[in-house]
C-alpha positions, 0 to 999 in steps of 0.5 A: 552323723558319727558319735565321737564320745559319750559324756556321763557327769555325776555330781552330788547335791549338798545334803540337808541337815537331816541327811548329815545326821542319818549318814546319807548323801545325795547323788545325781547322774546325768548321761549325755552323748557328745556328737560331732557338732558338739551337740549334747544329747541325753542318754535315756534309760541307762541302768547302773549300780552303786556298789559298796566298797568293800561291802558289795552286798550294799548295792543301790540301783539306778536308771536315767529317765528320758532326760538322761538324769537320775538321783537319789540317796546313799549311805556314806562310804565308798562305792563303784558306779558300774554300768549294767550294760554298755552304752553304745554309740557309733559302733563303740560300746562304753562301760564304766566302773568308777570309784565314788566317795559319798559323805554325809551332806557332802558333794562330789563331782565326777565326769566320765568320758570315752577317755576313761571308759572301761572296755573288756573282752565282752564289749566289742566294737561294731566291726561292720562299720570298718568293712570287716564281717562280724561273725554270727557268734559275736552277734548272738553272744552280745544278745545272750551273754547276760543270761549265762552265770557262774554256779557255785556249789560246795568247794567247786564251781561250774556254769549255768544258763537262764531258761525261764526269767519269769520263774527264775530257772537256771540249767546246769550239770548235775555233777556241778551240784553233786553231793550238795543240797544248795548252790549259789549263782553269780550273775555278774561280778557284783551280784551273787544270790542263793539258789535252790536245787529243784530237780536233778537227773544223775543219768542225764547229768542235768540239774535245774536251779531256781533263783529269785525271779526279781534278780533275773527279770531283766536278763535274757532267757536262752532258747532251748532247741526242741526235739524234731523228728525231721531235723537234727539239732546240729550237723557234723561240720556246723560251727558252734560256740560255748559260754562259761566260766572255765578254771579261774577265769571270768565269762569266756567264749570259745568256738569250734566245729561239731565233729560227730553226733552220738546218742545223747551227746555232741562231740566237737573241738570247742575248747572246754575246761573245768568250770565250763560244765553246765554252760550252754553250747549254742548254734550261731543263731543263739539257740542252745543245742547242748550243755557243755559237760566233759572233755577228753584231753590226751597227752598230745593234741588238743582233745575233744569236748562233749555236750549233753544234747539239749533234748535231755533238758526237757524232762528234768525241766518239767520235773522242776516246774512240778517241784516249784508248786511245793518249794519256796522261792529263794531269797533275793538277798545279795551274797558276798562276792569276790573283790574287783581289784587285785593285790599289786605284785610290787606291794605284795613283794615289798610287804613280804620282804618285811615279814619274819621267816618264821611267820608261816607257822602262824597260818597253819597247824591249828588243831581242833579235834580230828581236824586241822585248820590252815589260812591261806592269803596272798602273803602266806602263799608268797612266803611259802613259795619263798621258803621253798625257793630258798630251800631248793636253790641254796646250793645253786646260789652258793655256786652262782656267788662263787662264779661271780654271776650278776644278781639280776641273772641269778636263779630265783623261782620267785621271778616266775611270779608276774603281774599277769598271775591275777588272770591265771591264779588266785595268788593276787586275789585279796582274800583269805582261804580257810582250809579245814582238813580231816586228819589221817590216823591209824585205827585202834585195831591196826595198832593192837594188831601190830603190837600184839599179833605181829602184823606188819601192815598198818591200816589208816582212816580219816579221823574226821569228815567235814559236814559244814563249817561256820565262821564267827567274828566277835560272835556274829556269823560271817558268810564266805564269798565262796566255799563249802565241802568237797569229798577227797578219796584216798587209796593206798594198798601195799605191804606196809600201809592200807588207806582206803577212805573218802572224807570231805574237806572244807574250803572257805573264801573270806573277805580280809575284813573278817580280821579287821581290828578296832580303832586301837588295833585290837584284833577281833575274836574269830571262831571256827565251828566245824561239824563232823559227819561222824558226830554231827551233833557234836561240833568242834569250836576253835578260836584262832590265836590273836597273833594269827588274826592280827598278822593276817589283817596286817598282811592286807594293809598295803592293798587296802591303803590303795584300794580302800582309802576310806578304811583307817589303815590301823595296824593290828597288835598281837599283844592286845586281847580280843576281850578289849575290842572297842569301836570297830573300823568297819561300818555297821559292825556288830558284836555279840561277844569279845570273850568267846571262852566266857560265852561259848556255852551260850553261843555254841552250846553244842560244842563240848569245848572252845579250843584256843 
């Protein structure tokens, strides 16, 4: 009997008075299969999550019982009901990501069918029922994909994979966590947790990260190939596949053929890009034979990829097991994650067209001692590209106008920005990136030498070196979604200038809710605290101008009206001072101070001053 669809019905029971007073609402889930003869059959043990929007740290897990139902309570607000794993029926895989609004004592009824099910590249129809052969790689990928993660460390990221779900051990490359004392592991689109680096070997380029075992208890540990004297891990010509998080992409599968086996490395034509590092290379049985590590890409041709052989993992893994005895287990607390939706290009363009030409100055040029702070958002990036386009095409537009060329066919670099950018860049991702850059300046000795000794060449150095950054909203620390520090090298050596130095830059991805005003439009106080490697015990503190805070929030209103209708669409006013901040539009928003310049000696005693 072939299954024609899957029905998942969600409804809320009317809450009691106590639930209304506590801000809770009840929910109940019933999952059932609808068969050819219209028989409704319960779907047991279907795991799902209610993920808070936009606060993804608020997550409620549920699982249907043997009768296909589950119920519980949740705080009032907006959620996404997300399936932990697809429900399969008749060779078809169904998964859902559906918005739900829960009100205190209220009720909601939502029906989910195969018509509004979510399908993605990781949910594959069983092709064997159509007579087409399903590759072994697809079968293995389905089985193990939930054991491959994104690893974030500093300002960069790589990939990693689970090898021990009981201990919570994840393998990655050592260079993915280079120069970093900690990392975070993104298990899926709404689950990110802290990880501790238990062991690493720079020569082998292998590192072991530990996460809380409870967060990976239901995820598959990938089997590692063991060294054998009588058999090779792989053979030239054997097909292999790689899983990882390349570039700005979500989890990606690529396949290829082993080209050769070197001492300690597997060379193949598998497509590997930055971000794949640390992910597994597997044979078609689903056994890890290597760690995707490097690629050699010529100017012409596809290039080759290299993977550290799996046998290099075992000594580092044993060292990690020893280190577990003296290390604490990382917390299972969920950390902020990237938004699940994108800024509409039409909304972005419409809003940007209303913004004054001089607005760009509000996002950059904020100085704090030896550092400069700049904010980057979808609107700020679009305005930057618009300003560039207007500058370089000014003469061209004049010629086109004189020639009578139709406006639809005139040149514009902005036409190259398209909807598919959300798959290829962060332009349409609704976040704010805070960049902290050390200034470059001429050394005192160089200035004296040129003034008094007639030297012609000037010597420059980085004036600061970012150690870490903390960001506060009304005195309360806010965690970034991503980010950290990354070293940047400079080498300039000519007859006029000498610049030979390396320093850390800081990049921190923040939720736009950091800038949310109160119900009257008063912007919050945002303080950036920067620690300098050159003076670690003397951080610098800067309160962002209220105009910058207000404009940044207002730039996201078109996105928030569509994707977060539960938030009041309050426009922030640059004329209102943060000292007057009252009732926040955010749920459970805490306030320590609305006047940092009055309280900075208490909240940030190590800062010499609080710049504005």
